[in-house]
Structure formats: C-alpha cells, structure tokens
N, C-alpha and C positions, 0 to 999 in steps of 0.2 A: 684503757683510759679513753674517755669520751673527749673528743676535741672540743674546745670552747667555741669553735666556729662550725660545729657539725650540722646545724639546722639550715636546710636549704630554703631560700625565700624566693620563689619564682618571680614574684612581682618586682624584684629588684634586678632582674636580668634585662638588659637592653633588648628592645625589640619584642619582648614577650607581650602578650595581650594584657592590657592594663598595667604596663610596666610603671612602677613608681607610684601607683595609685592604691588606695585602700587603707585599711586600718594600720596605724603606725605601732608596730610591736617589736622593733629591732633592739630595744634596750633590755639588758638582763637586769636581775634584781639589784645589782650593785651600781647600775646607772651607765654601763658601757654599751654603746651602740655597735651593731655589726659594722664592719669596715665598708661593706657595700652600701651602707646608708649615707655615706658622705658625698657631698658635691663641693668642689672648690670654687672660690672666687679670688681675685687678686688684683694688684695695682702695679706690678713691676718691682715692688719692694718686698711685699709679703703676701702670704696666702692664708685665707681662712677656710676651714672645713666646716660645712653646715650639714647637720643630720636632717633626716626627713621630718623630725618633730620640731624643727625650727631652732634647734640649739646649736650655737657655734662652740665647738669643743676644742678648737685648735686655732690659735692666732698669735704667732710671735710678733713682737713689735720692737723697733720699727722695721726690722729686716727679717727675711726668711730664716736666717741662721741665728737670730737673737733668741734669748730665752722666751718661752711661751708665756706671755702674760695671761693668756687663756689656754689652759692645757689640760682640761678634763679628759681629753683623749687618753692620757696616761695616768691620770690621778682623778678619779671621779669625785672624790670627796673634797680635796683641797686644790685641785688644779685650776679651777676657775672656768667660767663659761659665760656666754651671753644668751639668755633665754628670750624667746618670743614665740608665743603660741596661744591658741584659745584656752580659756580657763577651764573648760569642761572637756568631755570626750570629743574626739575629732578624727576624721580621715584626712589624708593629704595626697596631693599629686603635684608634680613639679616638672619644670623644664627650664632650659636657658632661653632667654630672649634671643630670637634668631640672630645668628652671626655674632654673638657676644659671649662674654663670660659674666654676665649679669643673670642671676638666678631668680625665678619666680616659683613660689610655693603657694598653692591654693588649698586652704583649710576649709573643710565642710563640717558643720556641727548641726545639731538638731534645730538651732535657732537661726542659722544663716551660713553665708559663705564669705570668706575674706581672702584677699591675695596679698602676700608679702613679697616684695621685690628687694633682693639683697645685692648690694654693690659696694665694692671698695673703690671709691670715687677717684677719677682722674681730673686734672685741671684743664684750663683752656689751652695751655701749651704743653701738655704732657703730664708728668707726675706732679702731684701736689707736694709742697715742702713739708707737709704733715700727713699723718695717716687719718683717713676719713671713711669710716664704715657707715653706710646708710641702709636703713631697713624701713622701706616705705610700706605703709599699711593701707590697703584700699578695701572699703566695704563693697561687696558685690550684691549680696542678698541678705535680708533680715538684719538682725542686730547680734553682733558677736562680741562678747567680753574677752579681751586679750590681756594676758599678763606678761610682764617683761622683767628681766633682772640682769644687771651688769655686775658680775661677780668675778673680779680679778683673782687669780690664784697665786700660788707661792713660787711660780717660775721654777718648777721641779724642786721644790723644797729648798730654795736658796734665799728667798726674801719673804717678808710679811707685808701684805698690802694694807693700806689704811685710807680712810676718807678724811680729807683736809678741807675745812671750811674757809672760804675766801670771800672777798667782797663781791665777786662775780658768781657766788654760789659754790656748792661742794665740788671738789675734784677728787679723783682717785690717784693715789701715789703707789707705784710699784717699783721700788728702788729708784732708778733715774728716769723712769717713764711716768709721765703725767697724762691722765686721761680725763675727759669731761663727757658727760652724757647730755645730749641735746634732744629735746622732744618737740613735737608739733601736735597740739590739741590733745595732750594726754589728760586723762581724768585726774590723775594724781601721780606725783613723783615723790618718793621718800628715800632719804639718805640714811643708811645705817652706819656702823663703824667700819665695815669692810665692803659694802655693796650699795648699789642704788637700784631701787625697784620702781616700776611704773605700771599703771593700768590704763587701758584704752577701751572704748566702746565704739564699735563701728556701726554705720548705717549705710543704706544703699547710696553709693556715690561719695562717701566720705573718704578723706585722704589725710593720714596722720604719719608720724615719723618717730622712730627711735634711732638715734645716731650716737656714735662714739668717735671722738677726735683725740689724737694722741701725738705727743712728741717725746723725744728722749734728750735729756741734758740741755734743754733749751726752753724758752718761754712757750706757752701754749696759746695759739691763736684760737679764738672762739667764734667760728662763723655762725651767723643766724641759721636757725633750723630750716627756714624756707630756702636759703641758699644751698644748704646740703641736699635738700629734696630736689632742687633744680639740678644739682650735680649728678643725680641718678640719670636724668635724661641726657645730659652732656656725656656721661660715661658710656651710655648705650650708643650714642652717635659716634663716639671715638672708636669703640670696638667695631661698629659696623663699617666705619671708614677704613680701618685696618683690614677687615675681612675683604673689602672690595679690591685690595691690592693683591689678594691671594688668588693664584691662578691654578685651578684644578678642574678638569672635566673628565676624569677617569672613573673607574668603578669604585664601589663602596664610598660614595661621595659623602654621606652623612658621617660615617666613622672617620674618614680622612679629615674632614673639616673640623670635627670636634677635637680630634687629636692635635691638629695644628693650633687650635685655640688653647688647648691645654698646654702645649709646648710653649706658647707665647707667655702663659702665666709663669712658667718655670724659668724664663729668661730674666736674669737680674738686670734691670734696665740701667742701673747706674754704671755697671762695668761691662755688660755684654756677655758675661758668663752664663752658663746654664746649670741650675741646681739639679742634682740627680733625682731628688724627691723632696717633697715639702715637709716631711716629718722625720722624726727619729724615734727609735725604740719600739716600732711595731714588729711583731714576731714573724720570722720566716718559718719557724717551727712552732706548731700549735702547743707543744709541750714547753716552750720557752728556751732561752739560752742563746738565740741568734737574733739579737735585737740591735741593729746598728744605726748609726747616725748618717743619713744620706743628704744632709743639707749643705753639701759642698759640690764643687764643680769637677767632674771627672773629664779628663782629656778625651777619653773614649766617647762619651756622650756628645761632646762638641763635634767630633768627627762624623758621627751618624747624623747629627742635627744639620750640619751644613749640606749634606746630600739632599735632605728634604727641603731645606730653606731655599737653596738654589733652584731646585725643580719648581718651586712654587713662585719664583720670581720675586722673592723678598730681598731687599738690598741692605737696609740698615742693620738687620739682625746678623746677616752673614759677615759683613765687615766688622761689626762690633765684636762678634765671637772670635774671629781670627786675630784681631788687634789685641784683644784682652789676652789671648793665649800666648802670642809671641812676646808681648810686653812682660808677661808673668815669667816666661822661661828666661828671658834676658835678665830679669832681676834675680832669679833664684838658680839659674843654670850653672854650667851649660847642659847638664844632664836633666832631661825633663822628668818631672815627678808625675805620678799617676793622677793625683788629685790636688786641688788647691782650694783655698777659701774663695768665696764669691768675689771678694775685692782683690784677689790675686796674692794673698798671703799664704803662709804655710799652715797646714791643718794641724791642730793640736792633737796630741795622743788622746786616746779614748779615756774618759773618766766616767764614773757611773753614779747616777743620782739615786737617792734613797726615796723612791716613789713606787707605788704598787705596780705600775705598768698596765697596759691595756689588758683588761680581764685577767689581771694577776700575772702577766708575762713579764718577767724580769731577766736580766738587768736592763735598765734604760741608759743608753750610752749618750755622751756628749763628746764629740771628737771622733776621730777615726784613725786607726793604726795603719791603714793601707798606704798612707803617705810615705812611710818609711820602708816600704817593700820595693824590691826590684821586680818590675813587670815589663818584660821585653815588648809586650804588645803596645806600650805607650809610644815606642818609636814609630811603629806602623801607623798608629792613630794620628800622630803629629804630621807625618809626611803625607798621609792621605788627605788631611785637611788642606794643607798648603797646595798640593797638586790639584785638588778640586777648585781651589780659589783661583789659581792661575788658568786652569782649563776653562773657567767661565769668563775669561777675558780680562783678568786683573794682573797687576804687576807687583812684584816684591821690591822692597827697598834694598839698597846695597848691604846694609848691616844685617838684615834678616838672611840674605843669601849667604853671607859669610858664616853666620851662626848655624845655619842648616848644614853647611858643608862640614863644620866641625862635629855636629851631632851625627851625621851620616858616618863619619870616621869612627865615632864612638860606638855606633851600632855594629860596625864591623868587628870590634873587639868584644862587645858585650854579649853577642848572640850565643857564644859558647858557654855562658854561665848558666847555672841553675837559677830559677826564679820562682816566684809565688804563683805564677799563672794568672790568667784572666779572672779566676774566681777568688783570688786573694787568699789562698790557702796557707796554713801555717808551715807545711812541709815543702821546702824548695825541691824542685825536680827539673828535668829537661822536658818540659811540657811541649807537645807537638805544636799547639797553636801559638805558644810563645815564640818558638823559632820562626814560625810563619809571620808573626808580627814584625820581626827583624827583616825577614825576606821582603815583606811589603814595603818597609821603610826604604830599603836599598833600591828596590825596583823603582819606587817613586822618586828617589833622589836622582837616579839616572835620567828619568823623564824630565825632571826639573833642570838638570844640567844641559840636556839636549835642547831644551827650550830657552836656554840663556838666562835662567832665573837664579841658578846656583853656580858659583865659580868653582874652578878647580878641575882636576882630572878625575873622571868618573870611572876609570878602569878598575880601581880597587872595589868600588861599590858593585860594579857589574860582576866582578869575579866572586866576591863574597856572597852575593845573591844566588849565584849558580851553585856555590858550595852548600848553601843552606838547602836549596832545592834537592840536591843529591842526597844530603844527609837525611832529610825527611822521607824521601822516597825509599831510601835504603834501610832506615831504622824505625820508621813509624807506621809502616804498612804491615798488616797481618793478613795473609792470604787465608789462614784458618778462620779468622774472625770476619773476613770480607769487609774490612774497614780500616781507616786510619785509627790507631789506638791513642789513648790519652797521653802516654809517654812510652819510650822504648822499653821493651820487656814486659809491658803490661798487657792484659787482655781486657782492660776496662775502656769505656768509651767516654768521650767528652763532647757535649753538644756544640761547643763553640767552634768546632772544626767546620761547621756549616758556613761560618764567616769567610772561609777561604775558598768556597765556591763563589761567594760575593766578591772577594778580592781578586779573583781570577787565577789563583794558584792552580786549581784543578776543577774542571767542569766536565770531565770525561767519565769513563767507566768506574774508576776507583772511587771518585767522589759520589757517583750515583749509588754504588753499592754501599758506601758509608751511610748515605741518607737512609737507605732501607734498614741497615743495621741499627741506626739510632732510633728509628721509629719502632722497631721491634723490641729493643732492649730498654730504651728510656722513655718510650711513649706510654701515654695513658689517654685513650681517645685521641683527640686532635692535639693534645698537649705534650710537652717534653720536660723531663727533669734535666738538670744541668749536667750531671755526670753519673756514672755507675755508683749505686749506693745512696744517692741523694734522696730517694723515695723514703728512706728510713728516718730522715731528719728534717725534711722541708717539703714545701709544695712544689708544683711544677713552675718553671720559670717562664713567665709570659713572653718575654722577648725571644726566647729560643724557639717557641712555636711559630712566631712570625718570621724569624730568620729562616726557618725551614721552608716557608712559602717562597722566599726569595731564592733559596738554594735550589729547590725543585725547578723553579722557573728557569734559572740560568743553566741547569743541566738538561734543559729541553723538555721537561715534564710539566708543561704549562697547565694542562687539564687537571692534573692532580693538585697543582698549586692553587688553582682557582677553587677547587672543591674544599681544600683544607682551609683556605681563607674564609670561605663562607661559614664553615663550622666554627672558626675562631671568633666570629662576630659575637658569639654568646659570652665571651670572656669579660666584657665590660659590664658595668652596672647600668642602671636605668638612665643615667645622664651621660653615658659614654666614658666613664672614668675607668682607667686600668691601674691595677696594683702591680707590685713587683712579682708576686707569686699568687697562685690560687690552689685550693684543694680541688683536684680534678673531679672528685666524686660529687661534692656538694656545690662547687662553683664559688665557695666563700673565698674572700680575699685574704692573703697573707703578705706580710712585708709592708714597706712604706708606700704611701700614696700622696698624690698621684706620682707615678714612676715615669720619669722621662724616657728611660730606655725602652719600656714597653710601648709607649706611644710612638717613639721613633721607629721601632721595629715594625709596627703596624703600617705607618706611613710609607716607609721604604719598601715594604712588601707590596703595598698597593702600587707604588711607582714602578717597581720592577715588573710586576705582572702587566700593568698597563702598557709599558714600553714594549714588552714582548708581544702583546696583542697588536699594537700599532705596527710593529715590524712584520708580523705575519700578514697583515692586510696590505702593507706597502708593496 
C-alpha cells in the first residue's frame, strides 16, 4: 500500500536551498495539502494553519479546543476554509516576520508579485476580547488579480453555517459563533448563502485587506478595516517585544528561537496551560486508525516546558503554568490526572465525528481517553515542575506544600501498580519508565522537604525511592539485551527510558549501553521509534530523537550528541514547524501539528548540549 504522504518535497525542508519557494503543488486531487505545507499563527486563544497556497484550513473559534469553524484540514469538501491567493498560476515563498508569529507569503505570477501578511491580531494591552484575523495584501510589482473566499464549515459535521443579513451588512453564523468579513479597497464583495467572496487587484505600492472578526455567544464588535490593518503592525511589535525578553545565545539559534515562538503560540493565555498540539485527528499511522485529539494540556508537557522557559528567563509563562497546574489539581485531586482541559476541567471521553479525515484517514476524535488512565509518570512530572520552580528562587504557599506531601504519600502506594505507561497503551503493565516516574517524584519530594517547601517527615519518601531504584536495577536490566527493557520479562525496548538519563536516575554504563541498543533497534537514520514494533504502525516520534541528544550529552557523549542534533535539524518544515511524528524515509509529517512535545524536546536538547559545552570550557 502506498502511503498518502509518500511523496518527498525537498523544498519544504527547513534549511534546504530554496526552502518553501517554487511552484505550489502540495494538494492532492481531493484538496488536502501535505502537512509540511502548514505554518501556524496564533493569538494566545486559538491557532490558524495556513498552507503555502494561502488557504487557511484550520481555525477553531474562539479557543484552540473549540470546534473548528474552518476545518478543511479534516474535511476538504465541507470543513470550511479562508482562501486568499492569485487568481491565476503562481509560485510562493514564505517566512515569518523576524522574531514574530506573523507570516508573510510572497506570490509571484506572470503579471506581478504580491505579499500577503497573516496575523491573528493582539490588542494594545494583550489579547483582544474578540478574534481578529488580518490578511494584509501588498502589491510589489505589476498587477495581480487576487481572489478570496471566507467559507465556514460544518464544525466536523455538527452544525450548518449560514449568512445573515443585518443593517451593518452580512454576517456569518456558525452555531453560536458570529463572524464578519472586513475588507479594505476590495474590487467586489459578494455574499452567498453560506460564504462571502471578494476580489482584489494589486498595483505597485498598493495595500489592501481581507479580515475576519468573530465572537461566540456575545455581540460582535465591527472594527474599521483600517484599524484591523494597523493591528498587524501592533501585533508585530508585540511579538518583537516578547522576543526581546527571550535570552538565548547558544547553538542552533534559529531553530531554538522559532521553537520558543511556536511554544508561545501553544500557551493558552487565559489560563497559563500549554496545549499539546493545535489539531485533532491527524494520523500517526499513514494507514489510519491512530488519530487522536491533542487539544488538551498534558502535565508532562508543562514539566518540559518549564525547563525551557526558566532557561530563557521568561517569568509570566512559568508562573502562569505552575499556578494553573496546582489550582487544577487542587480542584480535581488529590491524585493528579495525566491531562486536563485548557481551562482546568476534566477531559471528555473520546467521541468520533463523521468526517472524511485528512486524506481519508479516520476516525477523527474529539476528546481523549488518556484522562481515565493511571500513568505513574504524572507523579514525576508534577514534582519535577515544582522542584524546578523552587530551584529558580520561588516559594510555595502553605496549602500547596501540604497538598504535595499528600501526593508524595500517594506515589509511595501507587508505584507498585500496573499502569498504561507514558505511551497511553491499552494494556496495563509494570513499565520500567513508569516506575522511574514515581522514583523521580519521591526524589524531588525529598529535595522539596529538605528545602523547607513541603512539610512532614521525608523518611518514607526516601525509603520508597530507594526501593524503586533497586526494583528497576534488579528487574528491568537485561544483560543479554545490553539495555533497560520495556518491562520485566520482556526483551523489547522503549525509547522513553532516555528521559531517565535526563532525570538523573542513570548516566553511567548501563544507560550508555541502552542508548546504543535503542539506536540500533529503534533507530532509522537519526530518528527513533517509540518502542519495539512501532515501525509497523506509525512514524518515528520526533521528541524521542531530541531526547536522545540530551541523553547522549548527559552520558558524556557530547560530540555524538552535537552530530545527531545537526542531523535532526532537517525534521522541521520550511518555517521551522515540527509535527508529532514523521516518515523517516520521506520526511513527511505524521500526527498533530504543531506538536509542543517535539519543540520542547528540541529546545531542551539545545539547552543540555549548550550547558555541557559551557562546562567543558569553564
């Protein structure tokens, strides 16, 4: 069977000559674009995905986890999109405005050149109280006819959009969402019964605008088109101001800075939580069947995010993330869950929508069943977050200290249970890395108690942590395999063990041998599959490959780590976007995009190598 993502497109690989430039041919006959074709923009509430041909195929409103008002990514015929491109044949090249998440695409036709600048606008004092998408059109050379269409979809076949005529002109209704199209110097604007179309003609120096403003279950404010256009410049200035607070002078500067900007897009500004990915339903398996909803906040991602955010000197995001997490656990605890909604609620069980899916890959899920699983790793993630927060000079409140003491006691009891493991598998086992998640939690709890942050006697935590260490050393090491195995009695491997070189459990000979075994058995070029047998059903897991960089570094193999990191720079698309997985042979993306864990792993790998290099010089 030929994979639907089997065609390699070198011009969409970051750093390649002419990356992102040239003829636009990423769409198949059904209208679905390669996943490498997308570039994200966002405003702290939601994220839009823009293909190289200028079409926005994904935009939930008003929040990232809301139904997609524009969802052609998963339903090309009825999902809805926002089109803006030259009316005839064209080539395209694109890039982000420096230090921002504002995207520019330059279209070239036989008649001339035009630049489109895409922005989800911010306000004078932060987020706007409504959603405001601005698409500025600037004539560069000649005269280019541009066509535009705002076509809301069915929100994954749950609603039917319509155009409603008002005294202020037509508006679009999609269930409780109201949208208006605003234009500047359009040649013509036409309202149908489910869409609004516009045409523009550019000339050298011309400046026009297509914009969409939206609210949910509230009145719709209609800003003048020129105010929306001015908002593009304000948004660029706001992103640039944020980037100036970002401190990084290490290697792989371009990739690290773009990853940091992407991670900022994935932080839900209203709550401080971090969404795992901007999308749902994109396939991990080219043959279909593994299409999950990642528009929720995993505790694990928050743990890795704080490592990076503290290193970059960012304050608001770090405090916001830990405050959200602790408040959420207080509300729903005492046992922490693996994943929560962005506003701190409980994640609904997965339901499936009757839509075609990207290139026919189904089912498309809404909700996620991971919330009901026992995953011991969440204990380690929680305590590593809190320990990092206090290590950076901050103090816990008394209630949180008592809460954590109770959770540490719970970890002492829970670690002996089977769980679903980090990979959220249906079969519960005594997974090695799950036990080490509990070990990390208790080790960090001891540190917090010694620092006066957590009350109580830490003798039990210390004792149980040592019991876990002995259990793993005695039951999870295979001399024959030369590696820590996936679970006792197995000869299979699990790439997540590299996280416990990072946690400090083992950076010696056993871990170093395990890294070699993983690369030999789970590796494909510089990339890694998640576990033994995964190659039969999914792509390589991008985060695992970057975790390997960190693990090699911490095991003293810095030269190998740097070489691997250089190779992995080809994993991103032309604008620096990373997916969850990729086909190691073609480089094509698999899974949801943009994926927080992939970008976090890149950033933390760069930090780990940089610190090792600094230590070697000191």
